N, CA, C and O atoms as CSV, one atom per row, in Angstrom:
chain,resi,resn,atom,element,x,y,z
A,1,UNK,N,N,0.852,-1.179,0.000
A,1,UNK,CA,C,0.000,0.000,0.000
A,1,UNK,C,C,0.895,1.238,0.000
A,1,UNK,O,O,1.917,1.282,0.684
A,2,UNK,N,N,0.499,2.219,-0.762
A,2,UNK,CA,C,1.325,3.419,-0.811
A,2,UNK,C,C,1.034,4.326,0.384
A,2,UNK,O,O,0.052,4.153,1.105
A,3,UNK,N,N,1.916,5.284,0.560
A,3,UNK,CA,C,1.869,6.153,1.730
A,3,UNK,C,C,0.598,6.998,1.789
A,3,UNK,O,O,-0.006,7.139,2.852
A,4,UNK,N,N,0.200,7.549,0.669
A,4,UNK,CA,C,-0.985,8.419,0.649
A,4,UNK,C,C,-2.248,7.630,0.990
A,4,UNK,O,O,-3.095,8.103,1.749
A,5,UNK,N,N,-2.371,6.440,0.433
A,5,UNK,CA,C,-3.539,5.595,0.750
A,5,UNK,C,C,-3.555,5.216,2.231
A,5,UNK,O,O,-4.609,5.224,2.867
A,6,UNK,N,N,-2.381,4.885,2.775
A,6,UNK,CA,C,-2.316,4.503,4.184
A,6,UNK,C,C,-2.733,5.666,5.069
A,6,UNK,O,O,-3.509,5.483,6.008
A,7,UNK,N,N,-2.229,6.859,4.783
A,7,UNK,CA,C,-2.579,8.034,5.592
A,7,UNK,C,C,-4.069,8.309,5.497
A,7,UNK,O,O,-4.727,8.541,6.511
A,8,UNK,N,N,-4.602,8.283,4.286
A,8,UNK,CA,C,-6.037,8.539,4.098
A,8,UNK,C,C,-6.876,7.512,4.857
A,8,UNK,O,O,-7.850,7.867,5.521
A,9,UNK,N,N,-6.493,6.241,4.754
A,9,UNK,CA,C,-7.267,5.190,5.410
A,9,UNK,C,C,-7.135,5.219,6.929
A,9,UNK,O,O,-8.113,4.972,7.635
A,10,UNK,N,N,-5.949,5.517,7.438
A,10,UNK,CA,C,-5.782,5.522,8.895
A,10,UNK,C,C,-6.544,6.685,9.527
A,10,UNK,O,O,-6.965,6.602,10.681
A,11,UNK,N,N,-6.721,7.767,8.770
A,11,UNK,CA,C,-7.446,8.915,9.315
A,11,UNK,C,C,-8.953,8.770,9.123
A,11,UNK,O,O,-9.723,9.112,10.021
A,12,UNK,N,N,-9.383,8.267,7.966
A,12,UNK,CA,C,-10.821,8.223,7.681
A,12,UNK,C,C,-11.497,6.927,8.124
A,12,UNK,O,O,-12.635,6.961,8.594
A,13,UNK,N,N,-10.824,5.788,7.986
A,13,UNK,CA,C,-11.418,4.500,8.365
A,13,UNK,C,C,-10.423,3.691,9.205
A,13,UNK,O,O,-9.909,2.668,8.753
A,14,UNK,N,N,-10.159,4.154,10.424
A,14,UNK,CA,C,-9.120,3.495,11.220
A,14,UNK,C,C,-9.431,2.049,11.589
A,14,UNK,O,O,-8.515,1.229,11.644
A,15,UNK,N,N,-10.682,1.714,11.842
A,15,UNK,CA,C,-10.994,0.338,12.253
A,15,UNK,C,C,-10.624,-0.670,11.178
A,15,UNK,O,O,-10.021,-1.702,11.474
A,16,UNK,N,N,-10.977,-0.384,9.948
A,16,UNK,CA,C,-10.633,-1.325,8.873
A,16,UNK,C,C,-9.143,-1.279,8.551
A,16,UNK,O,O,-8.562,-2.296,8.175
A,17,UNK,N,N,-8.527,-0.124,8.692
A,17,UNK,CA,C,-7.092,-0.020,8.381
A,17,UNK,C,C,-6.246,-0.748,9.420
A,17,UNK,O,O,-5.203,-1.308,9.081
A,18,UNK,N,N,-6.681,-0.747,10.682
A,18,UNK,CA,C,-5.926,-1.491,11.691
A,18,UNK,C,C,-5.944,-2.980,11.382
A,18,UNK,O,O,-4.967,-3.676,11.663
A,19,UNK,N,N,-7.034,-3.486,10.810
A,19,UNK,CA,C,-7.076,-4.904,10.420
A,19,UNK,C,C,-6.070,-5.195,9.314
A,19,UNK,O,O,-5.422,-6.242,9.317
A,20,UNK,N,N,-5.941,-4.279,8.379
A,20,UNK,CA,C,-4.962,-4.438,7.300
A,20,UNK,C,C,-3.549,-4.387,7.878
A,20,UNK,O,O,-2.696,-5.192,7.503
A,21,UNK,N,N,-3.303,-3.457,8.779
A,21,UNK,CA,C,-1.979,-3.298,9.387
A,21,UNK,C,C,-1.621,-4.533,10.201
A,21,UNK,O,O,-0.461,-4.944,10.224
A,22,UNK,N,N,-2.603,-5.128,10.868
A,22,UNK,CA,C,-2.356,-6.307,11.694
A,22,UNK,C,C,-1.811,-7.471,10.877
A,22,UNK,O,O,-1.068,-8.303,11.398
A,23,UNK,N,N,-2.174,-7.532,9.615
A,23,UNK,CA,C,-1.716,-8.632,8.758
A,23,UNK,C,C,-0.378,-8.347,8.093
A,23,UNK,O,O,0.143,-9.200,7.374
A,24,UNK,N,N,0.180,-7.184,8.312
A,24,UNK,CA,C,1.465,-6.838,7.725
A,24,UNK,C,C,2.587,-7.170,8.694
A,24,UNK,O,O,2.428,-7.083,9.912
A,25,UNK,N,N,3.707,-7.546,8.139
A,25,UNK,CA,C,4.888,-7.837,8.944
A,25,UNK,C,C,5.897,-6.716,8.719
A,25,UNK,O,O,6.732,-6.791,7.818
A,26,UNK,N,N,5.811,-5.693,9.535
A,26,UNK,CA,C,6.720,-4.556,9.399
A,26,UNK,C,C,7.774,-4.577,10.485
A,26,UNK,O,O,7.465,-4.787,11.658
A,27,UNK,N,N,9.017,-4.359,10.095
A,27,UNK,CA,C,10.097,-4.245,11.070
A,27,UNK,C,C,10.200,-2.786,11.505
A,27,UNK,O,O,9.759,-1.893,10.781
A,28,UNK,N,N,10.772,-2.539,12.671
A,28,UNK,CA,C,10.928,-1.148,13.095
A,28,UNK,C,C,11.681,-0.306,12.062
A,28,UNK,O,O,11.325,0.847,11.819
A,29,UNK,N,N,12.703,-0.874,11.468
A,29,UNK,CA,C,13.486,-0.159,10.473
A,29,UNK,C,C,12.636,0.214,9.261
A,29,UNK,O,O,12.699,1.346,8.781
A,30,UNK,N,N,11.841,-0.738,8.766
A,30,UNK,CA,C,11.024,-0.458,7.580
A,30,UNK,C,C,9.906,0.535,7.877
A,30,UNK,O,O,9.573,1.364,7.029
A,31,UNK,N,N,9.332,0.461,9.056
A,31,UNK,CA,C,8.263,1.393,9.424
A,31,UNK,C,C,8.822,2.808,9.573
A,31,UNK,O,O,8.210,3.774,9.117
A,32,UNK,N,N,9.977,2.924,10.206
A,32,UNK,CA,C,10.556,4.257,10.400
A,32,UNK,C,C,11.016,4.843,9.071
A,32,UNK,O,O,10.754,6.012,8.789
A,33,UNK,N,N,11.698,4.046,8.250
A,33,UNK,CA,C,12.171,4.571,6.962
A,33,UNK,C,C,11.045,4.789,5.965
A,33,UNK,O,O,11.075,5.762,5.211
A,34,UNK,N,N,10.058,3.912,5.943
A,34,UNK,CA,C,9.017,3.997,4.929
A,34,UNK,C,C,7.787,4.797,5.307
A,34,UNK,O,O,6.994,5.162,4.440
A,35,UNK,N,N,7.618,5.074,6.597
A,35,UNK,CA,C,6.405,5.776,7.023
A,35,UNK,C,C,6.711,6.993,7.890
A,35,UNK,O,O,6.258,8.098,7.590
A,36,UNK,N,N,7.470,6.799,8.951
A,36,UNK,CA,C,7.718,7.883,9.901
A,36,UNK,C,C,8.517,9.011,9.261
A,36,UNK,O,O,8.108,10.170,9.325
A,37,UNK,N,N,9.646,8.690,8.649
A,37,UNK,CA,C,10.489,9.742,8.074
A,37,UNK,C,C,9.817,10.510,6.941
A,37,UNK,O,O,9.944,11.734,6.894
A,38,UNK,N,N,9.102,9.845,6.017
A,38,UNK,CA,C,8.421,10.650,4.995
A,38,UNK,C,C,7.356,11.584,5.563
A,38,UNK,O,O,7.284,12.748,5.168
A,39,UNK,N,N,6.529,11.091,6.484
A,39,UNK,CA,C,5.474,11.947,7.042
A,39,UNK,C,C,6.052,13.042,7.926
A,39,UNK,O,O,5.654,14.202,7.820
A,40,UNK,N,N,6.983,12.684,8.790
A,40,UNK,CA,C,7.607,13.698,9.634
A,40,UNK,C,C,8.432,14.646,8.774
A,40,UNK,O,O,8.591,15.818,9.116
A,41,UNK,N,N,8.956,14.148,7.665
A,41,UNK,CA,C,9.717,14.992,6.750
A,41,UNK,C,C,8.858,16.073,6.118
A,41,UNK,O,O,9.313,17.201,5.931
A,42,UNK,N,N,7.628,15.738,5.792
A,42,UNK,CA,C,6.708,16.731,5.238
A,42,UNK,C,C,6.449,17.823,6.275
A,42,UNK,O,O,6.477,19.012,5.956
A,43,UNK,N,N,6.198,17.411,7.513
A,43,UNK,CA,C,5.982,18.389,8.588
A,43,UNK,C,C,7.245,19.206,8.834
A,43,UNK,O,O,7.162,20.399,9.124
A,44,UNK,N,N,8.413,18.575,8.721
A,44,UNK,CA,C,9.677,19.277,8.939
A,44,UNK,C,C,9.929,20.319,7.848
A,44,UNK,O,O,10.388,21.424,8.138
A,45,UNK,N,N,9.633,19.973,6.607
A,45,UNK,CA,C,9.800,20.926,5.504
A,45,UNK,C,C,8.849,22.111,5.688
A,45,UNK,O,O,9.236,23.260,5.473
A,46,UNK,N,N,7.619,21.831,6.082
A,46,UNK,CA,C,6.653,22.905,6.325
A,46,UNK,C,C,7.145,23.818,7.451
A,46,UNK,O,O,7.042,25.041,7.361
A,47,UNK,N,N,7.679,23.209,8.509
A,47,UNK,CA,C,8.192,24.007,9.627
A,47,UNK,C,C,9.407,24.820,9.190
A,47,UNK,O,O,9.551,25.978,9.583
A,48,UNK,N,N,10.270,24.228,8.390
A,48,UNK,CA,C,11.433,24.970,7.904
A,48,UNK,C,C,10.997,26.206,7.115
A,48,UNK,O,O,11.491,27.308,7.354
A,49,UNK,N,N,10.078,26.016,6.183
A,49,UNK,CA,C,9.596,27.135,5.375
A,49,UNK,C,C,8.944,28.192,6.271
A,49,UNK,O,O,9.217,29.386,6.143
A,50,UNK,N,N,8.089,27.738,7.169
A,50,UNK,CA,C,7.373,28.674,8.029
A,50,UNK,C,C,8.273,29.456,8.950
A,50,UNK,O,O,8.149,30.676,9.053
A,51,UNK,N,N,9.187,28.765,9.629
A,51,UNK,CA,C,10.020,29.444,10.618
A,51,UNK,C,C,11.213,30.157,9.990
A,51,UNK,O,O,11.710,31.132,10.555
A,52,UNK,N,N,11.682,29.693,8.836
A,52,UNK,CA,C,12.831,30.346,8.206
A,52,UNK,C,C,12.430,31.593,7.430
A,52,UNK,O,O,13.146,32.594,7.452
A,53,UNK,N,N,11.289,31.540,6.742
A,53,UNK,CA,C,10.935,32.630,5.835
A,53,UNK,C,C,9.752,33.478,6.296
A,53,UNK,O,O,9.692,34.668,5.985
A,54,UNK,N,N,8.829,32.896,7.018
A,54,UNK,CA,C,7.649,33.650,7.452
A,54,UNK,C,C,7.833,34.138,8.882
A,54,UNK,O,O,7.656,35.324,9.160
A,55,UNK,N,N,8.184,33.237,9.784
A,55,UNK,CA,C,8.432,33.599,11.170
A,55,UNK,C,C,7.167,33.927,11.939
A,55,UNK,O,O,6.055,33.738,11.446
A,56,UNK,N,N,7.352,34.416,13.139
A,56,UNK,CA,C,6.221,34.807,13.983
A,56,UNK,C,C,6.672,35.925,14.910
A,56,UNK,O,O,7.868,36.139,15.108
A,57,UNK,N,N,5.717,36.624,15.465
A,57,UNK,CA,C,6.000,37.715,16.390
A,57,UNK,C,C,5.777,37.245,17.816
A,57,UNK,O,O,4.767,36.615,18.130
A,58,UNK,N,N,6.727,37.558,18.662
A,58,UNK,CA,C,6.566,37.275,20.073
A,58,UNK,C,C,6.959,38.529,20.855
A,58,UNK,O,O,8.103,38.979,20.786
A,59,UNK,N,N,6.028,39.074,21.579
A,59,UNK,CA,C,6.236,40.314,22.337
A,59,UNK,C,C,6.763,41.433,21.445
A,59,UNK,O,O,7.604,42.227,21.867
A,60,UNK,N,N,6.265,41.494,20.207
A,60,UNK,CA,C,6.648,42.550,19.283
A,60,UNK,C,C,7.959,42.323,18.553
A,60,UNK,O,O,8.394,43.176,17.779
A,61,UNK,N,N,8.594,41.182,18.793
A,61,UNK,CA,C,9.868,40.862,18.137
A,61,UNK,C,C,9.619,39.771,17.110
A,61,UNK,O,O,9.061,38.723,17.437
A,62,UNK,N,N,10.033,40.013,15.858
A,62,UNK,CA,C,9.849,39.016,14.812
A,62,UNK,C,C,10.946,37.959,14.925
A,62,UNK,O,O,12.137,38.271,14.927
A,63,UNK,N,N,10.516,36.704,15.018
A,63,UNK,CA,C,11.441,35.585,15.118
A,63,UNK,C,C,11.376,34.811,13.811
A,63,UNK,O,O,10.336,34.252,13.464
A,64,UNK,N,N,12.493,34.780,13.084
A,64,UNK,CA,C,12.585,34.002,11.855
A,64,UNK,C,C,14.050,33.895,11.464
A,64,UNK,O,O,14.905,34.559,12.050
A,65,UNK,N,N,14.335,33.071,10.489
A,65,UNK,CA,C,15.697,32.905,10.004
A,65,UNK,C,C,15.965,31.461,9.636
A,65,UNK,O,O,15.299,30.546,10.120
A,66,UNK,N,N,16.936,31.272,8.784
A,66,UNK,CA,C,17.289,29.929,8.319
A,66,UNK,C,C,17.682,29.036,9.489
A,66,UNK,O,O,17.276,27.875,9.545
A,67,UNK,N,N,18.471,29.568,10.428
A,67,UNK,CA,C,18.880,28.744,11.562
A,67,UNK,C,C,17.687,28.323,12.424
A,67,UNK,O,O,17.649,27.198,12.922
A,68,UNK,N,N,16.729,29.207,12.599
A,68,UNK,CA,C,15.514,28.876,13.366
A,68,UNK,C,C,14.695,27.819,12.623
A,68,UNK,O,O,14.156,26.904,13.244
A,69,UNK,N,N,14.602,27.941,11.304
A,69,UNK,CA,C,13.893,26.955,10.498
A,69,UNK,C,C,14.565,25.597,10.545
A,69,UNK,O,O,13.884,24.579,10.667
A,70,UNK,N,N,15.897,25.558,10.450
A,70,UNK,CA,C,16.631,24.281,10.547
A,70,UNK,C,C,16.436,23.641,11.912
A,70,UNK,O,O,16.249,22.429,12.023
A,71,UNK,N,N,16.482,24.465,12.943
A,71,UNK,CA,C,16.264,23.955,14.296
A,71,UNK,C,C,14.889,23.297,14.420
A,71,UNK,O,O,14.768,22.193,14.952
A,72,UNK,N,N,13.864,23.977,13.930
A,72,UNK,CA,C,12.508,23.430,14.011
A,72,UNK,C,C,12.380,22.143,13.206
A,72,UNK,O,O,11.781,21.175,13.674
A,73,UNK,N,N,12.942,22.126,11.991
A,73,UNK,CA,C,12.844,20.949,11.126
A,73,UNK,C,C,13.561,19.752,11.747
A,73,UNK,O,O,13.015,18.650,11.773
A,74,UNK,N,N,14.764,19.958,12.238
A,74,UNK,CA,C,15.506,18.856,12.856
A,74,UNK,C,C,14.834,18.372,14.129
A,74,UNK,O,O,14.839,17.177,14.425
A,75,UNK,N,N,14.256,19.295,14.880
A,75,UNK,CA,C,13.539,18.910,16.096
A,75,UNK,C,C,12.355,18.010,15.763
A,75,UNK,O,O,12.106,17.022,16.454
A,76,UNK,N,N,11.631,18.351,14.711
A,76,UNK,CA,C,10.482,17.530,14.309
A,76,UNK,C,C,10.931,16.140,13.882
A,76,UNK,O,O,10.338,15.144,14.296
A,77,UNK,N,N,11.969,16.064,13.061
A,77,UNK,CA,C,12.443,14.761,12.588
A,77,UNK,C,C,12.962,13.892,13.729
A,77,UNK,O,O,12.597,12.722,13.839
A,78,UNK,N,N,13.808,14.460,14.572
A,78,UNK,CA,C,14.363,13.675,15.673
A,78,UNK,C,C,13.296,13.268,16.683
A,78,UNK,O,O,13.293,12.134,17.161
A,79,UNK,N,N,12.401,14.180,17.005
A,79,UNK,CA,C,11.361,13.837,17.980
A,79,UNK,C,C,10.394,12.807,17.411
A,79,UNK,O,O,9.814,12.026,18.166
A,80,UNK,N,N,10.210,12.792,16.094
A,80,UNK,CA,C,9.335,11.788,15.492
A,80,UNK,C,C,9.920,10.392,15.678
A,80,UNK,O,O,9.221,9.476,16.109
A,81,UNK,N,N,11.188,10.232,15.356
A,81,UNK,CA,C,11.826,8.915,15.472
A,81,UNK,C,C,11.933,8.493,16.931
A,81,UNK,O,O,11.577,7.370,17.288
A,82,UNK,N,N,12.423,9.396,17.767
A,82,UNK,CA,C,12.572,9.071,19.189
A,82,UNK,C,C,11.210,8.836,19.832
A,82,UNK,O,O,11.059,7.922,20.642
A,83,UNK,N,N,10.222,9.648,19.481
A,83,UNK,CA,C,8.878,9.484,20.041
A,83,UNK,C,C,8.250,8.152,19.683
A,83,UNK,O,O,7.626,7.506,20.524
A,84,UNK,N,N,8.415,7.741,18.433
A,84,UNK,CA,C,7.861,6.445,18.018
A,84,UNK,C,C,8.555,5.315,18.764
A,84,UNK,O,O,7.892,4.405,19.262
A,85,UNK,N,N,9.877,5.358,18.847
A,85,UNK,CA,C,10.605,4.273,19.512
A,85,UNK,C,C,10.312,4.226,21.014
A,85,UNK,O,O,10.117,3.146,21.570
A,86,UNK,N,N,10.279,5.384,21.670
A,86,UNK,CA,C,9.957,5.392,23.106
A,86,UNK,C,C,8.525,4.919,23.357
A,86,UNK,O,O,8.271,4.148,24.283
A,87,UNK,N,N,7.608,5.381,22.535
A,87,UNK,CA,C,6.212,4.931,22.670
A,87,UNK,C,C,6.118,3.428,22.456
A,87,UNK,O,O,5.378,2.743,23.163
A,88,UNK,N,N,6.860,2.915,21.489
A,88,UNK,CA,C,6.831,1.479,21.215
A,88,UNK,C,C,7.364,0.681,22.402
A,88,UNK,O,O,6.820,-0.373,22.732
A,89,UNK,N,N,8.423,1.174,23.045
A,89,UNK,CA,C,8.944,0.487,24.234
A,89,UNK,C,C,7.908,0.455,25.345
A,89,UNK,O,O,7.737,-0.571,26.003
A,90,UNK,N,N,7.213,1.566,25.561
A,90,UNK,CA,C,6.188,1.629,26.603
A,90,UNK,C,C,5.015,0.711,26.249
A,90,UNK,O,O,4.523,-0.033,27.096
A,91,UNK,N,N,4.574,0.771,24.991
A,91,UNK,CA,C,3.469,-0.083,24.539
A,91,UNK,C,C,3.831,-1.546,24.716
A,91,UNK,O,O,3.021,-2.341,25.193
A,92,UNK,N,N,5.055,-1.899,24.328
A,92,UNK,CA,C,5.495,-3.285,24.441
A,92,UNK,C,C,5.576,-3.724,25.898
A,92,UNK,O,O,5.213,-4.853,26.229
A,93,UNK,N,N,6.050,-2.836,26.771
A,93,UNK,CA,C,6.146,-3.175,28.188
A,93,UNK,C,C,4.771,-3.333,28.831
A,93,UNK,O,O,4.592,-4.162,29.723
A,94,UNK,N,N,3.800,-2.539,28.379
A,94,UNK,CA,C,2.457,-2.595,28.962
A,94,UNK,C,C,1.545,-3.629,28.305
A,94,UNK,O,O,0.431,-3.853,28.779
A,95,UNK,N,N,1.988,-4.248,27.247
A,95,UNK,CA,C,1.139,-5.192,26.504
A,95,UNK,C,C,0.549,-6.294,27.390
A,95,UNK,O,O,-0.648,-6.560,27.282
A,96,UNK,N,N,1.324,-6.945,28.258
A,96,UNK,CA,C,0.724,-7.993,29.099
A,96,UNK,C,C,-0.370,-7.469,30.026
A,96,UNK,O,O,-1.290,-8.209,30.374
A,97,UNK,N,N,-0.281,-6.214,30.426
A,97,UNK,CA,C,-1.298,-5.616,31.282
A,97,UNK,C,C,-2.657,-5.605,30.594
A,97,UNK,O,O,-3.694,-5.717,31.248
A,98,UNK,N,N,-2.643,-5.468,29.257
A,98,UNK,CA,C,-3.875,-5.423,28.475
A,98,UNK,C,C,-4.179,-6.762,27.804
A,98,UNK,O,O,-4.918,-6.835,26.823
A,99,UNK,N,N,-3.582,-7.827,28.367
A,99,UNK,CA,C,-3.789,-9.188,27.869
A,99,UNK,C,C,-3.439,-9.305,26.377
A,99,UNK,O,O,-4.156,-9.920,25.589
A,100,UNK,N,N,-2.331,-8.700,26.038
A,100,UNK,CA,C,-1.824,-8.743,24.673
A,100,UNK,C,C,-0.411,-9.312,24.710
A,100,UNK,O,O,0.243,-9.315,25.753
A,101,UNK,N,N,0.045,-9.787,23.569
A,101,UNK,CA,C,1.391,-10.354,23.513
A,101,UNK,C,C,2.427,-9.256,23.333
A,101,UNK,O,O,2.162,-8.227,22.711
A,102,UNK,N,N,3.609,-9.492,23.887
A,102,UNK,CA,C,4.707,-8.560,23.677
A,102,UNK,C,C,5.272,-8.810,22.282
A,102,UNK,O,O,5.747,-9.904,21.978
A,103,UNK,N,N,5.215,-7.793,21.451
A,103,UNK,CA,C,5.737,-7.885,20.087
A,103,UNK,C,C,6.205,-6.488,19.701
A,103,UNK,O,O,5.394,-5.622,19.372
A,104,UNK,N,N,7.525,-6.275,19.743
A,104,UNK,CA,C,8.056,-4.936,19.517
A,104,UNK,C,C,7.749,-4.435,18.111
A,104,UNK,O,O,7.508,-3.242,17.929
A,105,UNK,N,N,7.751,-5.309,17.121
A,105,UNK,CA,C,7.435,-4.888,15.751
A,105,UNK,C,C,6.025,-4.309,15.668
A,105,UNK,O,O,5.818,-3.261,15.057
A,106,UNK,N,N,5.071,-4.980,16.273
A,106,UNK,CA,C,3.693,-4.480,16.269
A,106,UNK,C,C,3.564,-3.203,17.113
A,106,UNK,O,O,2.762,-2.324,16.799
A,107,UNK,N,N,4.349,-3.113,18.170
A,107,UNK,CA,C,4.323,-1.904,18.999
A,107,UNK,C,C,4.822,-0.697,18.215
A,107,UNK,O,O,4.278,0.399,18.351
A,108,UNK,N,N,5.853,-0.890,17.396
A,108,UNK,CA,C,6.358,0.202,16.563
A,108,UNK,C,C,5.298,0.603,15.549
A,108,UNK,O,O,5.084,1.791,15.306
A,109,UNK,N,N,4.629,-0.390,14.952
A,109,UNK,CA,C,3.563,-0.072,13.998
A,109,UNK,C,C,2.460,0.736,14.673
A,109,UNK,O,O,2.007,1.742,14.128
A,110,UNK,N,N,2.032,0.308,15.838
A,110,UNK,CA,C,0.974,1.018,16.557
A,110,UNK,C,C,1.381,2.453,16.855
A,110,UNK,O,O,0.611,3.384,16.620
A,111,UNK,N,N,2.582,2.629,17.369
A,111,UNK,CA,C,3.039,3.980,17.709
A,111,UNK,C,C,3.152,4.847,16.458
A,111,UNK,O,O,2.709,5.996,16.456
A,112,UNK,N,N,3.735,4.309,15.406
A,112,UNK,CA,C,3.952,5.098,14.192
A,112,UNK,C,C,2.633,5.516,13.549
A,112,UNK,O,O,2.467,6.676,13.171
A,113,UNK,N,N,1.712,4.593,13.425
A,113,UNK,CA,C,0.459,4.911,12.755
A,113,UNK,C,C,-0.446,5.790,13.617
A,113,UNK,O,O,-1.272,6.531,13.084
A,114,UNK,N,N,-0.303,5.717,14.928
A,114,UNK,CA,C,-1.100,6.578,15.806
A,114,UNK,C,C,-0.625,8.034,15.760
A,114,UNK,O,O,-1.400,8.943,16.056
A,115,UNK,N,N,0.635,8.262,15.394
A,115,UNK,CA,C,1.157,9.625,15.265
A,115,UNK,C,C,0.771,10.289,13.946
A,115,UNK,O,O,1.056,11.471,13.752
A,116,UNK,N,N,0.139,9.568,13.050
A,116,UNK,CA,C,-0.190,10.096,11.719
A,116,UNK,C,C,-0.892,11.453,11.754
A,116,UNK,O,O,-0.446,12.366,11.059
A,117,UNK,N,N,-1.971,11.635,12.529
A,117,UNK,CA,C,-2.645,12.940,12.512
A,117,UNK,C,C,-1.739,14.092,12.953
A,117,UNK,O,O,-1.856,15.206,12.444
A,118,UNK,N,N,-0.848,13.825,13.889
A,118,UNK,CA,C,0.055,14.885,14.354
A,118,UNK,C,C,0.988,15.331,13.234
A,118,UNK,O,O,1.251,16.524,13.085
A,119,UNK,N,N,1.488,14.383,12.448
A,119,UNK,CA,C,2.391,14.750,11.355
A,119,UNK,C,C,1.640,15.437,10.228
A,119,UNK,O,O,2.177,16.337,9.582
A,120,UNK,N,N,0.414,15.026,9.987
A,120,UNK,CA,C,-0.394,15.715,8.978
A,120,UNK,C,C,-0.718,17.125,9.471
A,120,UNK,O,O,-0.691,18.078,8.692
A,121,UNK,N,N,-1.019,17.257,10.749
A,121,UNK,CA,C,-1.262,18.580,11.324
A,121,UNK,C,C,-0.016,19.452,11.312
A,121,UNK,O,O,-0.115,20.678,11.371
A,122,UNK,N,N,1.155,18.831,11.237
A,122,UNK,CA,C,2.406,19.573,11.177
A,122,UNK,C,C,2.552,20.403,9.920
A,122,UNK,O,O,3.383,21.309,9.865
A,123,UNK,N,N,1.754,20.103,8.910
A,123,UNK,CA,C,1.791,20.881,7.676
A,123,UNK,C,C,1.375,22.331,7.962
A,123,UNK,O,O,1.794,23.245,7.253
A,124,UNK,N,N,0.567,22.538,8.982
A,124,UNK,CA,C,0.114,23.879,9.352
A,124,UNK,C,C,1.293,24.731,9.828
A,124,UNK,O,O,1.181,25.956,9.881
A,125,UNK,N,N,2.422,24.102,10.174
A,125,UNK,CA,C,3.606,24.851,10.605
A,125,UNK,C,C,4.143,25.779,9.527
A,125,UNK,O,O,5.023,26.598,9.795
A,126,UNK,N,N,3.628,25.662,8.326
A,126,UNK,CA,C,4.055,26.576,7.271
A,126,UNK,C,C,3.643,28.010,7.622
A,126,UNK,O,O,4.225,28.975,7.126
A,127,UNK,N,N,2.640,28.127,8.477
A,127,UNK,CA,C,2.253,29.422,9.055
A,127,UNK,C,C,2.438,29.299,10.573
A,127,UNK,O,O,1.511,28.890,11.273
A,128,UNK,N,N,3.614,29.645,11.086
A,128,UNK,CA,C,3.917,29.414,12.503
A,128,UNK,C,C,2.899,29.963,13.493
A,128,UNK,O,O,2.735,29.412,14.582
A,129,UNK,N,N,2.218,31.032,13.130
A,129,UNK,CA,C,1.233,31.579,14.059
A,129,UNK,C,C,0.031,30.654,14.230
A,129,UNK,O,O,-0.715,30.782,15.201
A,130,UNK,N,N,-0.163,29.725,13.297
A,130,UNK,CA,C,-1.258,28.763,13.394
A,130,UNK,C,C,-0.787,27.379,13.852
A,130,UNK,O,O,-1.572,26.431,13.835
A,131,UNK,N,N,0.454,27.249,14.254
A,131,UNK,CA,C,1.023,25.949,14.609
A,131,UNK,C,C,0.251,25.258,15.728
A,131,UNK,O,O,0.179,24.029,15.751
A,132,UNK,N,N,-0.318,26.008,16.643
A,132,UNK,CA,C,-1.082,25.405,17.737
A,132,UNK,C,C,-2.286,24.642,17.203
A,132,UNK,O,O,-2.674,23.624,17.777
A,133,UNK,N,N,-2.877,25.114,16.126
A,133,UNK,CA,C,-4.010,24.409,15.516
A,133,UNK,C,C,-3.551,23.065,14.967
A,133,UNK,O,O,-4.242,22.056,15.109
A,134,UNK,N,N,-2.387,23.062,14.343
A,134,UNK,CA,C,-1.838,21.815,13.822
A,134,UNK,C,C,-1.560,20.811,14.916
A,134,UNK,O,O,-1.732,19.609,14.715
A,135,UNK,N,N,-1.130,21.289,16.076
A,135,UNK,CA,C,-0.845,20.361,17.173
A,135,UNK,C,C,-2.119,19.719,17.710
A,135,UNK,O,O,-2.064,18.635,18.292
A,136,UNK,N,N,-3.255,20.366,17.525
A,136,UNK,CA,C,-4.523,19.776,17.969
A,136,UNK,C,C,-4.888,18.531,17.151
A,136,UNK,O,O,-5.646,17.682,17.619
A,137,UNK,N,N,-4.355,18.425,15.945
A,137,UNK,CA,C,-4.598,17.234,15.130
A,137,UNK,C,C,-4.076,15.984,15.860
A,137,UNK,O,O,-4.624,14.891,15.720
A,138,UNK,N,N,-3.019,16.173,16.630
A,138,UNK,CA,C,-2.440,15.057,17.358
A,138,UNK,C,C,-3.386,14.421,18.360
A,138,UNK,O,O,-3.214,13.256,18.719
A,139,UNK,N,N,-4.379,15.167,18.815
A,139,UNK,CA,C,-5.364,14.604,19.743
A,139,UNK,C,C,-6.141,13.453,19.110
A,139,UNK,O,O,-6.554,12.519,19.798
A,140,UNK,N,N,-6.334,13.528,17.803
A,140,UNK,CA,C,-7.013,12.441,17.112
A,140,UNK,C,C,-6.194,11.151,17.181
A,140,UNK,O,O,-6.738,10.048,17.121
A,141,UNK,N,N,-4.880,11.313,17.307
A,141,UNK,CA,C,-4.017,10.147,17.450
A,141,UNK,C,C,-4.302,9.364,18.714
A,141,UNK,O,O,-4.083,8.153,18.747
A,142,UNK,N,N,-4.785,10.024,19.756
A,142,UNK,CA,C,-5.176,9.308,20.970
A,142,UNK,C,C,-6.338,8.356,20.697
A,142,UNK,O,O,-6.400,7.258,21.251
A,143,UNK,N,N,-7.243,8.786,19.847
A,143,UNK,CA,C,-8.362,7.927,19.467
A,143,UNK,C,C,-7.860,6.739,18.653
A,143,UNK,O,O,-8.291,5.603,18.850
A,144,UNK,N,N,-6.942,7.026,17.740
A,144,UNK,CA,C,-6.425,5.947,16.891
A,144,UNK,C,C,-5.731,4.893,17.731
A,144,UNK,O,O,-5.231,3.906,17.192
């Protein structure tokens, strides 16, 4: 399945998409390279453009610049990978509590696909003053 179809399905029809995901054998490496980095990369590029060229005002001071944009973009990429892996470790550790089997590969899939709305909402970072709205998309990930 291609990336666009997966994103569309995980957001619009999560119940049926989780059944499809359950039948896939994804390794942490393949999930991070094939799903996390492309989606977080889109959010990172949007943040770079927004913070480097558009910027935002804080207390009457305009904050923008290439270095600020690079900082935001790298922060998004690194936090995406680290966030998925840390979430997967927690999910895997708590799996027996929920009468589920410990399976780190499936835990990585769950964490990665649950972050989808947050990365899609990251596109709003192209206008830094609206970035808080984009972060609200991540709340839908709790439902997923």
